[in-house]
C-alpha positions in Angstrom: 13.4 84.0 3.4 12.0 81.5 5.3 12.2 77.5 5.1 9.0 75.6 4.2 8.3 72.9 6.3 10.7 70.1 5.7 8.0 66.9 4.0 8.9 63.4 3.7 7.7 64.0 0.5 10.6 66.0 -0.5 13.9 64.2 -2.3 15.7 66.5 -0.8 15.1 66.2 2.8 14.7 62.5 2.4 18.3 62.4 1.2 19.5 64.6 4.0 17.5 62.3 6.3 18.9 59.5 5.1 22.9 60.5 5.5 22.0 62.0 8.8 20.8 58.7 10.1 24.1 56.9 8.1 26.0 60.0 10.4 24.3 58.9 13.7 24.8 55.3 13.2 28.9 55.8 12.3 29.8 58.7 15.1 26.8 58.3 17.5 23.7 61.3 17.9 26.2 63.3 20.5 28.6 63.2 17.1 25.9 64.8 14.6 27.2 68.0 12.8 25.6 69.8 10.3 28.5 70.1 7.8 29.1 65.8 8.3 25.3 64.9 6.8 25.9 67.6 4.3 29.6 66.1 2.9 27.2 62.6 3.7 24.4 63.9 1.7 26.3 65.7 -1.2 24.5 69.2 -0.9 25.5 72.2 1.2 25.7 72.6 4.7 23.6 75.6 4.3 21.0 73.8 2.5 21.1 71.6 5.0 19.7 74.2 7.5 17.5 75.7 5.3 15.6 73.3 6.2 16.8 72.2 9.7 17.7 75.1 11.4 19.1 73.5 14.4 20.3 70.0 15.0 18.2 69.0 17.3 15.5 69.6 14.1 17.7 67.6 12.2 18.2 64.5 14.6 14.0 64.7 15.5 13.4 64.0 12.0 16.2 61.4 10.9 14.7 59.9 13.9 11.3 60.1 13.4 11.8 59.0 9.9 14.0 55.7 10.6 10.9 54.8 13.3 8.1 55.4 10.4 10.2 52.7 8.2 10.6 50.6 10.9 7.2 50.7 12.0 6.7 50.3 8.1 8.3 47.8 7.4 7.7 45.2 10.7 4.0 45.8 9.9 4.3 44.7 6.4 6.0 41.7 7.3 3.4 40.2 10.2 0.8 41.3 8.0 0.6 37.8 6.4 1.1 36.2 10.1 -1.8 33.8 11.3 -1.9 35.1 14.2 -1.0 37.3 17.3 1.5 35.4 18.8 3.3 34.9 15.6 2.7 38.6 15.3 4.2 39.4 18.6 7.3 36.9 18.0 8.2 38.7 15.1 8.2 41.8 15.9 10.4 41.1 19.1 12.6 39.2 17.1 13.0 41.9 14.4 14.7 44.5 17.4 17.6 42.2 17.9 18.2 41.4 13.6 21.3 41.7 13.4 20.6 41.5 9.3 19.4 44.0 7.0 17.4 45.5 6.8 16.4 45.1 10.6 19.9 46.2 11.1 20.5 49.2 10.2 17.4 50.4 12.1 18.4 48.9 15.1 22.3 50.4 15.0 20.3 53.8 14.9 18.0 53.2 18.0 21.4 52.1 19.6 23.3 55.2 18.9 19.6 57.9 20.0 19.6 55.4 23.1 23.2 55.8 24.2 23.0 59.6 23.3 20.3 60.2 26.1 23.3 60.9 28.4 24.7 63.6 26.6 21.2 65.4 25.5 18.6 65.4 27.3 16.5 66.9 25.0 16.4 63.8 22.9 14.9 61.8 25.7 11.0 63.2 24.9 11.4 62.0 21.3 13.0 58.7 22.3 10.5 58.1 25.5 7.2 59.2 22.5 8.2 56.4 20.0 9.2 53.9 23.0 6.2 54.6 24.7 4.0 53.8 21.0 6.1 50.5 20.9 5.1 49.0 24.3 1.9 49.9 23.2 1.5 48.4 19.6 3.2 45.3 21.4 0.4 45.0 23.8 -2.0 45.6 20.6 -0.6 42.5 19.2 -0.7 40.6 22.6 -4.3 41.6 22.8 -5.1 40.2 18.8 -3.5 36.9 20.2 -5.8 37.3 23.0 -8.8 37.2 20.5 -7.6 34.5 18.1 -6.8 32.0 20.8 -3.0 32.1 20.7 -2.3 34.0 23.7 -3.5 33.0 27.2 -6.9 35.4 27.6 -5.2 35.7 31.9 -1.9 37.4 30.3 -2.3 41.5 31.2 -1.2 42.4 28.1 -0.1 46.0 29.2 2.6 44.2 31.5 3.8 41.4 29.7 4.0 44.4 26.7 6.8 46.2 28.8 8.2 42.7 30.1 8.9 41.6 26.7 10.4 45.2 26.1 12.5 45.1 28.7 13.3 41.6 28.0 14.1 42.5 24.4 16.5 44.9 25.6 18.3 43.4 27.6 19.1 40.6 24.9 20.1 43.1 22.8 22.5 44.7 24.8 24.4 40.8 25.5 24.7 41.0 22.2 25.8 44.2 21.5 28.5 43.4 23.9 29.5 40.3 22.3 28.9 38.1 25.1 26.3 35.8 23.0 25.7 34.8 19.2 22.5 36.0 17.2 21.5 32.6 17.4 21.9 31.9 21.0 20.2 35.5 21.4 17.3 34.5 19.5 16.7 31.3 20.5 16.7 32.4 24.5 13.5 35.5 23.4 12.0 33.0 21.3 11.9 30.9 24.9 10.8 33.8 27.3 8.4 34.7 24.9 6.9 31.8 24.8 7.2 31.5 28.5 5.5 35.2 29.1 2.5 34.6 26.3 1.7 31.2 28.2 1.2 32.6 32.0 
């Protein structure tokens, strides 16, 4: 019997993928096991395999679900902000917010990122999502240039790369406990202001 293609509309599939996300956050991407996900979801291991034949299929689908939800969350949050500059700043701040709901997505992304060292198959998946994130940042920089809130001479693509790298570095500092969240957020705001006013 061939399994149907999993869709995010299926409650069973969503339950399994949400459980997989929790397992990744708890055990790391390298620690994801079908049996652990089945236990977490309260379903049989056979059902998990029915929808996701391999561990990689499950991991990719769980990451895709998380990224889709993250994108919708942040898009909803920035939709009412008046300028592109505000949207850029909020998008970056959300990445290093440790409080719910942002913190859960941040934890999963960190687990996936660290999992790259032991799982080369993850690299294309993470790279694709990261590329899309940088492109989205560049688009929001251009929105700010169009509405006059960001210096028109700023190179949107280069600035997006720099801001993404800066945010990743600050997130690492936060993850290691080298600084408090309020201090890291303040540093991000200051650096963002400098980048957008070049």
